[in-house]
C-alpha positions as a Markdown table, in Angstrom:
| # | Residue | x | y | z |
|---|---|---|---|---|
| 1 | Met | -1.1 | 81.6 | 9.5 |
| 2 | Ser | 0.0 | 78.5 | 11.4 |
| 3 | Asp | -3.0 | 78.1 | 13.6 |
| 4 | Leu | -5.5 | 78.5 | 10.7 |
| 5 | Leu | -7.7 | 75.7 | 9.5 |
| 6 | Thr | -7.1 | 74.4 | 6.0 |
| 7 | Thr | -9.5 | 72.9 | 3.5 |
| 8 | Pro | -8.9 | 69.6 | 1.7 |
| 9 | Leu | -7.7 | 71.6 | -1.3 |
| 10 | His | -5.0 | 73.5 | 0.5 |
| 11 | Ala | -2.1 | 71.7 | -1.1 |
| 12 | Leu | -3.6 | 72.2 | -4.5 |
| 13 | His | -4.0 | 75.9 | -3.9 |
| 14 | Val | -0.3 | 76.2 | -3.0 |
| 15 | Lys | 0.7 | 74.1 | -6.0 |
| 16 | Leu | -1.4 | 76.4 | -8.3 |
| 17 | Gly | 0.5 | 79.5 | -6.9 |
| 18 | Ala | -2.5 | 81.0 | -4.9 |
| 19 | Arg | -1.9 | 83.9 | -2.5 |
| 20 | Met | -3.3 | 82.5 | 0.8 |
| 21 | Val | -5.0 | 84.8 | 3.3 |
| 22 | Pro | -6.8 | 84.2 | 6.7 |
| 23 | Phe | -10.6 | 84.2 | 6.2 |
| 24 | Ala | -13.2 | 83.0 | 8.8 |
| 25 | Gly | -10.5 | 81.0 | 10.6 |
| 26 | Tyr | -9.2 | 79.3 | 7.4 |
| 27 | Ser | -6.2 | 79.7 | 5.1 |
| 28 | Met | -8.0 | 80.5 | 1.8 |
| 29 | Pro | -6.9 | 81.5 | -1.7 |
| 30 | Val | -7.7 | 85.2 | -2.4 |
| 31 | Gln | -6.3 | 85.0 | -5.9 |
| 32 | Tyr | -4.1 | 82.9 | -8.2 |
| 33 | Pro | -1.3 | 84.3 | -10.5 |
| 34 | Ala | -3.7 | 85.4 | -13.2 |
| 35 | Gly | -5.2 | 88.0 | -10.8 |
| 36 | Ile | -8.7 | 88.9 | -9.5 |
| 37 | Ile | -9.8 | 90.7 | -12.7 |
| 38 | Ala | -8.8 | 87.8 | -14.9 |
| 39 | Glu | -10.5 | 85.3 | -12.6 |
| 40 | His | -13.7 | 87.5 | -12.5 |
| 41 | Arg | -13.8 | 87.6 | -16.3 |
| 42 | Gln | -13.1 | 83.9 | -16.5 |
| 43 | Cys | -16.3 | 83.3 | -14.5 |
| 44 | Arg | -18.4 | 85.7 | -16.6 |
| 45 | Ser | -17.2 | 84.3 | -19.9 |
| 46 | Ala | -16.4 | 80.6 | -19.3 |
| 47 | Ala | -16.1 | 78.8 | -16.0 |
| 48 | Ala | -14.3 | 79.3 | -12.7 |
| 49 | Leu | -13.7 | 76.8 | -9.9 |
| 50 | Phe | -13.9 | 78.1 | -6.3 |
| 51 | Asp | -13.1 | 76.3 | -3.1 |
| 52 | Val | -15.9 | 77.0 | -0.6 |
| 53 | Ser | -15.1 | 74.1 | 1.7 |
| 54 | His | -14.8 | 76.6 | 4.6 |
| 55 | Met | -18.6 | 76.9 | 4.6 |
| 56 | Gly | -20.6 | 74.8 | 7.0 |
| 57 | Gln | -22.6 | 71.8 | 5.8 |
| 58 | Leu | -25.2 | 70.1 | 8.0 |
| 59 | Arg | -28.0 | 67.6 | 7.8 |
| 60 | Leu | -31.3 | 67.8 | 9.7 |
| 61 | Val | -32.7 | 64.3 | 10.1 |
| 62 | Gly | -36.2 | 63.4 | 11.3 |
| 63 | Asp | -39.8 | 63.5 | 10.2 |
| 64 | Asp | -40.3 | 66.8 | 12.1 |
| 65 | Ala | -37.2 | 68.6 | 10.7 |
| 66 | Ala | -38.9 | 70.9 | 8.2 |
| 67 | Ala | -41.5 | 72.1 | 10.7 |
| 68 | Ala | -38.8 | 72.4 | 13.4 |
| 69 | Leu | -36.6 | 74.6 | 11.1 |
| 70 | Glu | -39.6 | 76.9 | 10.4 |
| 71 | Thr | -39.5 | 77.9 | 14.0 |
| 72 | Leu | -36.1 | 79.5 | 13.3 |
| 73 | Val | -36.6 | 81.0 | 9.8 |
| 74 | Pro | -39.3 | 83.1 | 8.1 |
| 75 | Val | -39.2 | 80.8 | 5.1 |
| 76 | Asp | -41.5 | 78.0 | 3.8 |
| 77 | Val | -39.6 | 74.8 | 4.4 |
| 78 | Val | -42.6 | 72.5 | 5.0 |
| 79 | Asp | -43.8 | 72.8 | 1.3 |
| 80 | Leu | -40.3 | 72.5 | -0.2 |
| 81 | Gly | -40.3 | 69.8 | -2.9 |
| 82 | Leu | -37.8 | 66.9 | -3.0 |
| 83 | His | -34.4 | 68.0 | -4.3 |
| 84 | Lys | -35.6 | 71.7 | -4.3 |
| 85 | Gln | -33.4 | 74.3 | -2.7 |
| 86 | Arg | -34.4 | 77.6 | -1.0 |
| 87 | Tyr | -32.6 | 80.6 | 0.4 |
| 88 | Ala | -33.3 | 81.1 | 4.1 |
| 89 | Leu | -32.4 | 83.4 | 7.0 |
| 90 | Phe | -31.9 | 82.7 | 10.7 |
| 91 | Thr | -33.5 | 85.6 | 12.6 |
| 92 | Asn | -33.1 | 86.9 | 16.1 |
| 93 | Ser | -35.7 | 88.3 | 18.6 |
| 94 | Thr | -35.3 | 91.9 | 17.2 |
| 95 | Gly | -35.9 | 90.8 | 13.6 |
| 96 | Gly | -32.1 | 90.9 | 12.7 |
| 97 | Ile | -30.3 | 88.3 | 10.6 |
| 98 | Leu | -28.1 | 85.8 | 12.4 |
| 99 | Asp | -27.0 | 84.2 | 9.2 |
| 100 | Asp | -28.2 | 83.4 | 5.7 |
| 101 | Leu | -28.2 | 79.8 | 4.4 |
| 102 | Met | -29.3 | 77.4 | 1.7 |
| 103 | Val | -31.7 | 74.6 | 2.5 |
| 104 | Thr | -32.3 | 71.6 | 0.2 |
| 105 | Arg | -34.9 | 68.8 | 0.8 |
| 106 | Arg | -33.4 | 65.4 | 0.1 |
| 107 | Asp | -34.8 | 61.9 | 0.4 |
| 108 | Asp | -33.9 | 61.4 | 4.1 |
| 109 | Asp | -32.8 | 64.9 | 5.4 |
| 110 | Leu | -32.7 | 68.6 | 5.0 |
| 111 | Phe | -29.2 | 69.6 | 3.7 |
| 112 | Leu | -28.1 | 73.0 | 5.0 |
| 113 | Val | -25.1 | 75.2 | 3.9 |
| 114 | Val | -24.2 | 78.0 | 6.2 |
| 115 | Asn | -21.6 | 80.7 | 6.3 |
| 116 | Ala | -18.1 | 79.8 | 7.5 |
| 117 | Ala | -17.8 | 82.5 | 10.2 |
| 118 | Cys | -21.3 | 81.5 | 11.6 |
| 119 | Lys | -21.2 | 77.7 | 11.4 |
| 120 | Ala | -20.3 | 77.0 | 15.0 |
| 121 | Ala | -22.9 | 79.5 | 16.3 |
| 122 | Asp | -25.5 | 78.2 | 13.7 |
| 123 | Thr | -24.9 | 74.6 | 14.8 |
| 124 | Lys | -25.3 | 75.5 | 18.4 |
| 125 | His | -28.5 | 77.5 | 17.5 |
| 126 | Leu | -30.0 | 74.5 | 15.8 |
| 127 | Ile | -29.1 | 72.0 | 18.5 |
| 128 | Thr | -30.3 | 74.3 | 21.3 |
| 129 | Asn | -33.6 | 75.2 | 19.7 |
| 130 | Ile | -34.7 | 72.2 | 17.6 |
| 131 | Gly | -32.3 | 69.4 | 18.6 |
| 132 | His | -35.1 | 67.8 | 20.6 |
| 133 | Arg | -37.3 | 67.6 | 17.4 |
| 134 | Cys | -34.7 | 66.5 | 14.8 |
| 135 | Thr | -31.1 | 65.3 | 14.7 |
| 136 | Val | -28.5 | 68.0 | 13.8 |
| 137 | Val | -25.6 | 66.3 | 12.0 |
| 138 | Pro | -22.6 | 68.5 | 11.0 |
| 139 | Leu | -20.6 | 67.3 | 7.9 |
| 140 | Pro | -17.0 | 68.2 | 8.6 |
| 141 | Asp | -15.8 | 65.3 | 6.4 |
| 142 | Arg | -17.2 | 66.9 | 3.2 |
| 143 | Ala | -15.7 | 69.6 | 1.0 |
| 144 | Leu | -17.7 | 72.1 | -1.1 |
| 145 | Leu | -16.7 | 73.2 | -4.6 |
| 146 | Ala | -18.4 | 75.9 | -6.7 |
| 147 | Leu | -18.1 | 75.7 | -10.5 |
| 148 | Gln | -19.6 | 78.9 | -11.8 |
| 149 | Gly | -20.0 | 80.5 | -15.3 |
| 150 | Pro | -21.9 | 80.1 | -18.6 |
| 151 | Gln | -19.7 | 77.1 | -19.6 |
| 152 | Ala | -19.9 | 75.4 | -16.2 |
| 153 | Val | -22.5 | 73.0 | -17.5 |
| 154 | Ala | -20.4 | 71.9 | -20.5 |
| 155 | Ala | -17.4 | 71.2 | -18.2 |
| 156 | Leu | -19.3 | 69.3 | -15.5 |
| 157 | Ser | -21.3 | 67.3 | -18.1 |
| 158 | Arg | -18.1 | 65.7 | -19.2 |
| 159 | Leu | -17.8 | 64.1 | -15.8 |
| 160 | Asn | -21.5 | 63.2 | -15.7 |
| 161 | Pro | -23.9 | 64.2 | -18.4 |
| 162 | Asp | -26.9 | 63.9 | -16.1 |
| 163 | Val | -26.0 | 67.1 | -14.3 |
| 164 | Ala | -27.3 | 69.1 | -17.3 |
| 165 | Arg | -30.9 | 68.1 | -16.3 |
| 166 | Leu | -30.7 | 70.2 | -13.1 |
| 167 | Val | -32.3 | 73.7 | -13.2 |
| 168 | Phe | -31.6 | 76.6 | -10.9 |
| 169 | Met | -32.2 | 75.8 | -7.2 |
| 170 | Thr | -32.5 | 72.1 | -7.6 |
| 171 | Gly | -30.1 | 69.3 | -6.6 |
| 172 | Gly | -29.4 | 65.6 | -6.9 |
| 173 | His | -26.9 | 62.8 | -6.2 |
| 174 | Phe | -24.3 | 62.3 | -9.0 |
| 175 | Thr | -21.0 | 60.3 | -9.3 |
| 176 | Leu | -18.2 | 62.7 | -10.3 |
| 177 | Ala | -14.6 | 61.6 | -10.8 |
| 178 | Gly | -15.6 | 58.4 | -8.9 |
| 179 | Ala | -17.0 | 60.2 | -5.8 |
| 180 | Asp | -20.6 | 60.2 | -4.6 |
| 181 | Cys | -21.5 | 64.0 | -4.7 |
| 182 | Tyr | -24.5 | 66.0 | -4.0 |
| 183 | Val | -24.8 | 68.8 | -6.6 |
| 184 | Thr | -27.1 | 71.8 | -6.6 |
| 185 | Arg | -27.5 | 74.2 | -9.6 |
| 186 | Ser | -26.8 | 77.3 | -7.6 |
| 187 | Gly | -24.1 | 79.7 | -6.6 |
| 188 | Tyr | -23.0 | 83.2 | -5.5 |
| 189 | Thr | -21.8 | 84.8 | -8.7 |
| 190 | Gly | -25.0 | 85.7 | -10.6 |
| 191 | Glu | -24.0 | 83.1 | -13.3 |
| 192 | Asp | -25.3 | 79.7 | -14.1 |
| 193 | Gly | -23.3 | 77.1 | -12.1 |
| 194 | Phe | -23.1 | 74.3 | -9.5 |
| 195 | Glu | -22.2 | 73.8 | -5.9 |
| 196 | Ile | -20.8 | 70.3 | -5.3 |
| 197 | Ser | -20.7 | 68.6 | -1.9 |
| 198 | Val | -18.0 | 66.0 | -2.1 |
| 199 | Pro | -16.2 | 63.7 | 0.4 |
| 200 | Ala | -13.2 | 65.5 | 1.7 |
| 201 | Asp | -10.8 | 62.7 | 0.6 |
| 202 | Ala | -12.1 | 62.9 | -3.0 |
| 203 | Ala | -12.1 | 66.7 | -3.3 |
| 204 | Glu | -8.6 | 67.1 | -4.7 |
| 205 | Ala | -9.2 | 64.5 | -7.5 |
| 206 | Leu | -12.5 | 66.2 | -8.4 |
| 207 | Ala | -11.0 | 69.7 | -8.5 |
| 208 | Glu | -8.1 | 68.4 | -10.7 |
| 209 | Ala | -10.6 | 66.7 | -13.0 |
| 210 | Leu | -12.6 | 70.0 | -13.3 |
| 211 | Leu | -9.5 | 72.1 | -13.8 |
| 212 | Ala | -8.4 | 69.8 | -16.6 |
| 213 | Gln | -11.5 | 70.9 | -18.6 |
| 214 | Pro | -10.6 | 73.6 | -21.2 |
| 215 | Glu | -13.4 | 76.0 | -19.9 |
| 216 | Val | -12.3 | 76.0 | -16.3 |
| 217 | Ala | -9.7 | 78.0 | -14.3 |
| 218 | Pro | -9.3 | 78.5 | -10.6 |
| 219 | Ala | -10.7 | 81.6 | -8.8 |
| 220 | Gly | -10.2 | 82.9 | -5.3 |
| 221 | Leu | -12.1 | 84.9 | -2.7 |
| 222 | Gly | -11.3 | 88.2 | -4.4 |
| 223 | Ala | -13.1 | 87.4 | -7.6 |
| 224 | Arg | -15.9 | 85.7 | -5.6 |
| 225 | Asp | -16.5 | 89.1 | -3.9 |
| 226 | Thr | -16.5 | 91.2 | -7.0 |
| 227 | Leu | -18.8 | 88.7 | -8.8 |
| 228 | Arg | -21.3 | 88.6 | -6.0 |
| 229 | Leu | -21.3 | 92.4 | -5.6 |
| 230 | Glu | -22.1 | 92.9 | -9.3 |
| 231 | Ala | -24.9 | 90.3 | -8.8 |
| 232 | Gly | -26.3 | 92.4 | -5.9 |
| 233 | Leu | -25.9 | 89.5 | -3.4 |
| 234 | Cys | -25.4 | 90.1 | 0.3 |
| 235 | Leu | -22.2 | 89.1 | 2.2 |
| 236 | Tyr | -23.1 | 88.2 | 5.8 |
| 237 | Gly | -21.4 | 90.4 | 8.4 |
| 238 | His | -21.3 | 93.2 | 5.9 |
| 239 | Asp | -24.5 | 93.8 | 3.9 |
| 240 | Ile | -26.7 | 91.8 | 6.4 |
| 241 | Thr | -26.1 | 91.6 | 10.1 |
| 242 | Asp | -27.9 | 90.9 | 13.4 |
| 243 | Thr | -29.2 | 94.5 | 13.3 |
| 244 | Thr | -30.7 | 94.5 | 9.8 |
| 245 | Ser | -34.1 | 92.9 | 9.1 |
| 246 | Pro | -34.8 | 90.9 | 5.9 |
| 247 | Ile | -37.1 | 93.7 | 4.7 |
| 248 | Glu | -34.5 | 96.4 | 5.2 |
| 249 | Ala | -32.0 | 94.1 | 3.4 |
| 250 | Gly | -34.3 | 93.9 | 0.4 |
| 251 | Leu | -34.8 | 90.2 | 1.0 |
| 252 | Thr | -38.6 | 90.3 | 1.2 |
| 253 | Trp | -38.8 | 87.9 | -1.7 |
| 254 | Ala | -37.3 | 85.2 | 0.6 |
| 255 | Ile | -40.3 | 85.2 | 2.8 |
| 256 | Gln | -43.1 | 83.2 | 1.1 |
| 257 | Lys | -46.7 | 84.3 | 1.5 |
| 258 | Val | -47.5 | 81.3 | 3.7 |
| 259 | Arg | -45.2 | 82.7 | 6.4 |
| 260 | Arg | -46.5 | 86.3 | 6.1 |
| 261 | Pro | -49.5 | 87.9 | 7.9 |
| 262 | Gly | -52.6 | 86.1 | 6.6 |
| 263 | Gly | -50.6 | 83.1 | 5.6 |
| 264 | Ala | -51.4 | 79.6 | 6.9 |
| 265 | Arg | -48.1 | 79.3 | 8.9 |
| 266 | His | -47.6 | 83.0 | 9.6 |
| 267 | Gly | -45.0 | 83.9 | 12.3 |
| 268 | Gly | -43.7 | 81.5 | 14.9 |
| 269 | Tyr | -40.1 | 82.4 | 14.3 |
| 270 | Pro | -37.8 | 84.8 | 16.2 |
| 271 | Gly | -38.5 | 88.5 | 15.5 |
| 272 | Ala | -41.7 | 87.8 | 13.6 |
| 273 | Ala | -43.5 | 90.9 | 15.1 |
| 274 | Val | -40.7 | 93.3 | 14.0 |
| 275 | Ile | -40.5 | 91.7 | 10.5 |
| 276 | Asp | -44.3 | 91.8 | 10.1 |
| 277 | Lys | -44.2 | 95.6 | 10.9 |
| 278 | His | -41.5 | 96.1 | 8.4 |
| 279 | Leu | -43.5 | 94.0 | 5.8 |
| 280 | Gly | -46.4 | 96.4 | 6.4 |
| 281 | Gly | -44.3 | 99.4 | 5.4 |
| 282 | Gly | -42.6 | 100.1 | 8.7 |
| 283 | Ala | -38.9 | 99.5 | 7.8 |
| 284 | Pro | -36.8 | 102.7 | 8.5 |
| 285 | Ser | -34.2 | 102.0 | 5.9 |
| 286 | Lys | -33.4 | 99.9 | 2.9 |
| 287 | Arg | -30.4 | 98.3 | 1.2 |
| 288 | Val | -29.8 | 100.0 | -2.1 |
| 289 | Gly | -27.4 | 99.8 | -5.0 |
| 290 | Leu | -25.2 | 102.8 | -5.8 |
| 291 | Val | -23.2 | 103.5 | -9.0 |
| 292 | Gly | -20.4 | 106.0 | -8.8 |
| 293 | Leu | -20.5 | 108.9 | -11.3 |
| 294 | Glu | -16.7 | 109.3 | -11.1 |
| 295 | Arg | -14.0 | 106.6 | -11.5 |
| 296 | Ala | -12.8 | 106.5 | -7.9 |
| 297 | Pro | -13.7 | 103.2 | -6.1 |
| 298 | Val | -15.9 | 103.6 | -2.9 |
| 299 | Arg | -15.1 | 101.0 | -0.3 |
| 300 | Glu | -16.9 | 99.5 | 2.7 |
| 301 | Gly | -17.1 | 101.9 | 5.6 |
| 302 | Ala | -17.3 | 105.1 | 3.5 |
| 303 | Pro | -20.0 | 107.5 | 4.8 |
| 304 | Ile | -22.9 | 108.4 | 2.6 |
| 305 | Val | -24.2 | 112.0 | 2.9 |
| 306 | Asp | -26.8 | 114.2 | 1.2 |
| 307 | Ala | -26.1 | 117.4 | -0.8 |
| 308 | His | -25.9 | 119.3 | 2.6 |
| 309 | Gly | -23.5 | 116.9 | 4.1 |
| 310 | His | -26.0 | 115.2 | 6.4 |
| 311 | Arg | -25.1 | 111.6 | 7.2 |
| 312 | Leu | -27.5 | 109.1 | 5.6 |
| 313 | Gly | -25.7 | 105.8 | 5.9 |
| 314 | Thr | -22.5 | 103.8 | 5.4 |
| 315 | Val | -21.3 | 101.7 | 2.4 |
| 316 | Thr | -21.5 | 98.0 | 3.3 |
| 317 | Ser | -19.7 | 96.7 | 0.2 |
| 318 | Gly | -18.0 | 98.5 | -2.7 |
| 319 | Thr | -15.6 | 97.9 | -5.6 |
| 320 | Leu | -14.6 | 99.0 | -9.0 |
| 321 | Ala | -16.7 | 96.4 | -10.9 |
| 322 | Pro | -14.9 | 94.6 | -13.7 |
| 323 | Thr | -17.9 | 93.8 | -15.8 |
| 324 | Val | -19.9 | 96.9 | -15.2 |
| 325 | Asp | -16.7 | 99.0 | -15.5 |
| 326 | Lys | -17.9 | 101.5 | -12.9 |
| 327 | Pro | -17.6 | 101.9 | -9.1 |
| 328 | Ile | -20.5 | 100.1 | -7.5 |
| 329 | Ala | -21.6 | 99.8 | -3.8 |
| 330 | Met | -24.3 | 98.8 | -1.5 |
| 331 | Ala | -25.5 | 100.9 | 1.5 |
| 332 | Tyr | -28.5 | 101.3 | 3.8 |
| 333 | Leu | -30.3 | 104.6 | 3.3 |
| 334 | Pro | -33.4 | 106.1 | 4.9 |
| 335 | Ile | -36.5 | 105.2 | 2.9 |
| 336 | Asp | -37.0 | 108.7 | 1.5 |
| 337 | His | -33.5 | 108.5 | -0.1 |
| 338 | Thr | -34.0 | 105.1 | -1.8 |
| 339 | Gln | -35.7 | 106.0 | -5.1 |
| 340 | Ala | -33.9 | 105.0 | -8.3 |
| 341 | Gln | -31.7 | 107.8 | -9.7 |
| 342 | His | -31.6 | 109.7 | -6.4 |
| 343 | Glu | -28.2 | 111.2 | -6.0 |
| 344 | Val | -26.1 | 111.0 | -2.8 |
| 345 | Tyr | -22.4 | 111.4 | -2.0 |
| 346 | Ala | -19.8 | 109.1 | -0.7 |
| 347 | Glu | -17.0 | 110.7 | 1.4 |
| 348 | Val | -13.7 | 109.3 | 0.4 |
| 349 | Arg | -10.4 | 110.8 | 1.8 |
| 350 | Gly | -12.0 | 114.2 | 2.3 |
| 351 | Lys | -13.7 | 114.3 | -1.1 |
| 352 | Arg | -17.4 | 113.9 | -1.8 |
| 353 | Leu | -18.0 | 111.6 | -4.7 |
| 354 | Pro | -21.4 | 111.6 | -6.4 |
| 355 | Met | -23.3 | 108.3 | -6.6 |
| 356 | Arg | -26.7 | 107.4 | -8.0 |
| 357 | Val | -29.2 | 105.0 | -6.4 |
| 358 | Thr | -29.7 | 102.2 | -9.0 |
| 359 | Pro | -31.7 | 98.9 | -9.1 |
| 360 | Met | -29.8 | 95.7 | -8.5 |
| 361 | Pro | -28.4 | 93.4 | -9.8 |
| 362 | Phe | -25.7 | 95.7 | -11.3 |
| 363 | Asn | -25.0 | 92.9 | -13.8 |
| 364 | Pro | -27.9 | 90.7 | -15.0 |
| 365 | His | -28.3 | 87.3 | -13.5 |
| 366 | Arg | -28.0 | 84.4 | -15.9 |
| 367 | Tyr | -29.3 | 81.5 | -13.9 |
| 368 | His | -30.5 | 78.4 | -15.8 |
| 369 | Arg | -34.2 | 78.2 | -15.0 |
| 370 | Gly | -35.0 | 75.6 | -17.6 |
């Protein structure tokens, strides 16, 4: 653990009794003494505070930044409104996903949040491909906190009542606990909530101010994973990879019409020809949700087979879901096995466990859309 990076909240995690584990090169809290299920329920019923400072934060600066970024993502960035946020995907030449990210247009830049394990590669990808068109500015001196849950707005509003004006996928500058923060109403749990970019040297004071609110308790990576899985959200490197296309991944909604065939700014990004083919019905497989018909959990890596034992795919994420109270999983299956209610089997320790294809999210999203 000694050669791992730490976030600005490391000392606070230790003080709070967190169990620390290596994750994406960082020492991160997987859970606190209350445990993963309690933290999961805290987020669904009240508010939970997550340290996501291991994620990469970047600025793209320059008049050409939006058009430049569109050469790397199949997403409409040019038409993105001020302080509006959008989910995006870096693609490769075969239509696979290099990373997923969040993009927000601010007054003088595009603000990007990328995955921790990909941030060095993403930064290099941006500088190499569009560094001549805009300035790529990593922000290692900022921490990132996620306050998630139905009571997150009540807790955060005590620090600054103006945050309540935000709606889902919008952002703004706010002073919180004396620090200049950039806050978006977004998250990775399926609940209402906020992600807060804060100067690293002010992160601990802000975290303590939030934890002092009666609605808020700390939560670690374990609960973050069960929450996002119930919400049907992908984890990069597991449910989406450099060999899965956005269409196979069920992320067609992230590609706006203007970037699709017939759109004004169609194509022009890596792998566009493959993704266009998949958009036209040519995707060989699709990410689906599965619910177990027995109580045994089905974990990542479990083979999925049909009634005759023929291999169909592999579970990419799986858990015994605390809110849904059933085993849930995601897997890629051939198109002819992806209809809702279709029954398949997961092979777990020599046993075949029946699972049913089900629409996602497993637990309804509760975003605040205004």
